[in-house]
C-alpha positions as CSV (number, residue, x, y, z in Angstrom):
1,M,0.0,0.0,0.0
2,K,2.8,2.4,0.9
3,N,4.6,1.8,-2.4
4,W,1.3,2.2,-4.3
5,L,0.7,5.5,-2.5
6,M,4.2,6.8,-3.3
7,T,3.8,5.9,-7.0
8,L,0.5,7.8,-7.1
9,V,2.0,10.9,-5.5
10,A,4.9,10.7,-8.0
11,L,2.4,10.4,-10.9
12,I,0.4,13.4,-9.6
13,G,3.6,15.4,-9.3
14,L,4.6,14.5,-12.8
15,Q,1.2,15.4,-14.2
16,S,1.4,18.8,-12.4
17,T,4.8,19.5,-13.8
18,L,3.6,18.6,-17.4
19,V,0.6,20.9,-17.0
20,S,2.8,23.7,-15.7
21,A,5.2,23.2,-18.6
22,A,2.3,23.2,-21.1
23,N,1.0,26.5,-19.7
24,A,4.3,28.2,-19.7
25,F,4.7,30.8,-22.5
26,D,7.7,30.5,-24.8
27,H,9.7,33.8,-24.8
28,S,12.7,32.4,-26.6
29,T,12.2,34.5,-29.7
30,W,12.1,37.7,-27.7
31,N,15.1,36.5,-25.7
32,A,17.1,36.0,-28.9
33,L,16.1,39.4,-30.2
34,L,17.2,41.1,-27.0
35,Q,20.5,39.2,-27.0
36,Q,21.2,40.3,-30.5
37,H,20.0,43.9,-30.4
38,V,20.4,45.2,-26.8
39,Y,23.9,46.2,-25.6
40,L,24.6,46.7,-22.0
41,I,27.0,49.5,-21.0
42,D,28.6,50.7,-17.8
43,G,28.5,47.3,-16.3
44,G,24.8,46.8,-17.1
45,K,23.7,50.0,-15.5
46,A,22.4,51.2,-18.8
47,S,21.7,49.8,-22.2
48,Q,21.6,50.9,-25.8
49,V,19.1,49.4,-28.3
50,D,20.0,48.7,-31.9
51,Y,16.6,49.7,-33.4
52,Q,17.9,49.2,-36.9
53,G,18.7,45.7,-36.0
54,F,15.1,45.2,-34.6
55,D,13.8,46.8,-37.8
56,D,15.9,44.3,-39.9
57,D,14.4,41.5,-37.8
58,Q,10.8,42.8,-38.0
59,A,9.5,39.4,-39.1
60,A,10.8,37.7,-36.0
61,L,9.4,40.6,-33.8
62,D,6.1,40.4,-35.5
63,G,5.9,36.7,-34.9
64,Y,6.6,37.1,-31.3
65,L,4.0,39.9,-30.9
66,A,1.5,37.7,-32.7
67,S,2.2,34.9,-30.2
68,L,1.6,37.3,-27.4
69,S,-1.7,38.5,-28.9
70,A,-2.9,34.9,-29.4
71,V,-3.0,34.2,-25.6
72,S,-6.6,34.3,-24.3
73,Q,-7.6,35.7,-21.0
74,S,-8.5,32.2,-19.8
75,Q,-5.0,30.9,-20.7
76,F,-3.4,33.8,-19.0
77,D,-5.5,33.3,-15.9
78,A,-4.4,29.7,-15.7
79,W,-0.7,30.7,-15.3
80,N,0.9,31.3,-11.9
81,K,1.6,34.9,-10.8
82,D,5.3,34.9,-11.9
83,E,4.5,33.6,-15.4
84,Q,1.8,36.3,-15.7
85,L,4.0,39.1,-14.6
86,A,6.9,38.0,-16.8
87,F,4.5,37.9,-19.8
88,L,3.2,41.4,-19.1
89,I,6.7,42.9,-18.7
90,N,8.0,41.3,-21.9
91,A,4.8,42.4,-23.7
92,Y,5.3,46.0,-22.6
93,N,9.0,46.1,-23.7
94,A,8.4,44.3,-27.0
95,Y,5.5,46.6,-27.9
96,T,7.5,49.7,-26.9
97,V,10.2,48.6,-29.5
98,E,7.4,48.1,-32.0
99,L,6.1,51.6,-31.3
100,I,9.6,53.1,-31.9
101,L,9.9,51.2,-35.2
102,T,6.7,52.8,-36.5
103,K,8.7,56.0,-37.1
104,W,12.3,54.7,-37.1
105,P,14.7,56.3,-37.9
106,D,13.0,59.6,-38.0
107,L,12.7,60.3,-34.3
108,D,14.9,61.4,-31.4
109,S,12.5,60.5,-28.5
110,I,9.5,58.3,-27.9
111,K,7.7,61.5,-27.1
112,D,8.0,62.4,-30.8
113,L,5.3,59.7,-31.3
114,G,2.8,61.7,-29.3
115,S,1.0,65.0,-29.8
116,F,-0.1,68.0,-27.8
117,F,-3.4,66.2,-27.1
118,S,-2.2,62.6,-26.5
119,S,0.9,60.8,-25.3
120,P,2.6,57.9,-27.1
121,W,1.6,55.7,-24.1
122,S,-2.1,56.4,-24.6
123,K,-2.1,55.0,-28.2
124,E,-4.3,51.9,-28.4
125,F,-2.2,49.6,-30.6
126,V,-1.5,46.6,-28.4
127,P,-3.9,43.6,-29.1
128,L,-3.5,41.7,-25.8
129,L,-5.8,39.4,-23.8
130,G,-8.8,40.1,-26.0
131,E,-8.6,43.9,-26.1
132,K,-6.9,46.6,-28.0
133,R,-4.8,48.3,-25.3
134,S,-2.3,51.1,-24.8
135,L,1.1,50.9,-23.1
136,D,-0.5,52.9,-20.3
137,N,-3.2,50.3,-19.9
138,L,-0.6,47.5,-19.9
139,E,1.5,49.2,-17.2
140,H,-1.0,51.0,-15.0
141,T,-4.0,48.7,-15.3
142,L,-2.7,45.2,-15.9
143,I,0.6,45.5,-14.0
144,R,0.4,48.3,-11.4
145,G,-3.4,48.4,-11.1
146,S,-3.7,44.7,-10.3
147,D,-3.8,43.6,-6.7
148,R,-2.1,40.4,-7.9
149,Y,1.3,42.1,-8.5
150,Q,2.5,44.4,-5.7
151,D,6.2,44.5,-6.6
152,P,7.6,48.0,-7.1
153,R,10.7,46.6,-8.8
154,I,8.7,46.4,-12.0
155,H,9.7,50.0,-12.5
156,F,13.2,48.8,-13.2
157,A,12.0,46.2,-15.7
158,V,9.5,48.0,-18.0
159,N,11.4,50.2,-20.4
160,C,10.3,53.5,-22.0
161,A,12.9,53.6,-24.8
162,S,14.6,56.5,-23.1
163,I,18.1,57.2,-21.7
164,G,16.5,58.1,-18.4
165,C,14.8,54.7,-18.1
166,P,16.4,51.8,-16.3
167,A,18.3,49.6,-18.6
168,L,16.4,47.3,-21.0
169,A,17.6,43.9,-19.9
170,N,19.2,41.9,-22.7
171,Q,17.2,38.8,-21.7
172,A,13.6,38.0,-21.5
173,F,11.8,37.6,-18.2
174,D,10.2,34.3,-17.4
175,A,8.7,32.6,-14.3
176,D,12.1,31.0,-13.4
177,N,14.2,34.2,-13.5
178,L,11.6,36.8,-12.6
179,D,12.6,37.5,-9.0
180,A,16.4,37.3,-9.6
181,L,16.2,39.5,-12.7
182,L,14.0,42.1,-11.0
183,E,16.4,42.3,-8.2
184,T,19.4,42.6,-10.6
185,Q,17.7,45.4,-12.6
186,T,16.8,47.2,-9.3
187,K,20.4,47.1,-8.0
188,L,21.9,48.1,-11.3
189,F,19.6,51.1,-11.7
190,L,20.2,52.3,-8.1
191,S,23.9,52.0,-8.5
192,D,23.9,54.3,-11.5
193,S,25.2,57.6,-10.0
194,S,24.0,59.5,-13.1
195,R,20.5,58.8,-12.0
196,N,20.6,58.1,-8.2
197,R,23.3,59.6,-5.9
198,L,24.0,61.3,-2.6
199,N,25.1,64.9,-3.1
200,G,26.2,66.3,0.2
201,D,23.1,66.2,2.4
202,I,20.7,65.8,-0.5
203,L,19.7,62.4,-1.9
204,E,19.2,62.9,-5.7
205,L,17.0,60.3,-7.3
206,S,15.4,59.5,-10.6
207,S,12.0,61.0,-11.2
208,I,10.7,57.5,-11.3
209,F,10.6,57.7,-7.5
210,K,8.6,60.9,-7.7
211,W,6.0,59.6,-10.2
212,Y,5.5,56.2,-8.6
213,R,6.5,56.9,-5.0
214,E,3.2,55.3,-3.8
215,D,4.2,51.9,-5.3
216,F,7.2,51.8,-3.0
217,E,5.1,52.6,0.1
218,K,2.3,50.1,-0.2
219,G,3.9,47.6,2.1
220,W,5.8,45.3,-0.3
221,K,8.1,43.4,2.0
222,G,6.9,45.7,4.8
223,Y,8.1,48.9,3.3
224,Q,5.8,51.8,4.3
225,S,8.1,54.6,2.9
226,L,10.4,55.2,0.0
227,E,13.3,55.6,2.4
228,A,12.6,52.2,3.9
229,F,12.8,50.7,0.4
230,L,16.0,52.5,-0.4
231,S,17.5,51.5,3.0
232,D,17.6,47.9,1.9
233,Y,19.5,49.0,-1.2
234,S,22.0,51.3,0.5
235,S,24.9,49.3,-0.7
236,A,23.7,49.7,-4.3
237,L,23.5,53.5,-3.7
238,S,27.1,53.4,-2.3
239,L,26.0,54.8,1.0
240,N,28.3,54.6,4.0
241,T,27.1,53.5,7.4
242,R,26.3,57.0,8.6
243,A,24.4,57.8,5.4
244,S,22.5,54.5,5.6
245,E,21.4,55.4,9.1
246,R,20.2,58.8,8.1
247,L,18.3,57.3,5.2
248,E,16.6,54.9,7.6
249,K,15.7,57.7,9.9
250,Q,14.4,59.7,6.9
251,T,16.5,62.8,7.7
252,F,17.7,63.3,4.1
253,D,16.3,65.9,1.8
254,I,15.3,64.3,-1.5
255,K,15.6,66.0,-4.9
256,F,14.2,64.4,-8.0
257,L,16.4,64.7,-11.1
258,D,15.3,65.8,-14.6
259,Y,14.5,62.8,-16.8
260,D,16.3,62.3,-20.1
261,W,13.8,61.4,-22.7
262,A,16.3,61.0,-25.6
263,L,16.0,57.7,-27.4
264,N,18.2,54.9,-25.9
265,K,19.6,54.0,-29.3
266,T,23.0,52.8,-30.3
267,P,25.3,55.5,-31.6
């Protein structure tokens, strides 16, 4: 009886593994495109994108975007949380590249794709999960607006095609690497002194922390303040012990730096 029960448990575990594998989305095409056309600089703190290379590989990109669009809401709902979030991050980044290519090479900033009345992020051109969506909808409704994903590190993963943005990772997110890659991207961005630094008694930070401050204060991992979040990354910010203690006590003045909206293209 004991051996029979152990065999049954093993079969159930194998079936569960096979079901999970069947549900997992294949991001290998996107991963290959990123590996070929995204160049990490300054030790990975920033990246440059070869948009011409993406343009030359438009067929592969289109195929990947089509595969994203083919996923139904019910299929998506059947995935675990990590698989869902990786899917949404990759979709945001891939469709951002696609948006840039609609006017490439005749643009200097993603903002050139907007107008006085609408931003490029409000354009509804993303067919995803049964609806035509904008990048704003993808980020602020599906990712940030969902109670399912309360991870502020997504702000260092989604890329707005600008120099001021955190680096576009040169590998695709998936359920297996999600947490580790989010952590890596967070530390790399915070360690970039051109965007986050201590200047005397003033902590100068990227405007990302101004625009999305509330996301860092919603209690993820117990953080109730931006300073509490940053305290756990004091080494990435290159803060000494005294500065780390001041940050924890929230005695630093914070200044938010201007954002560089120039296109993050290769020279």
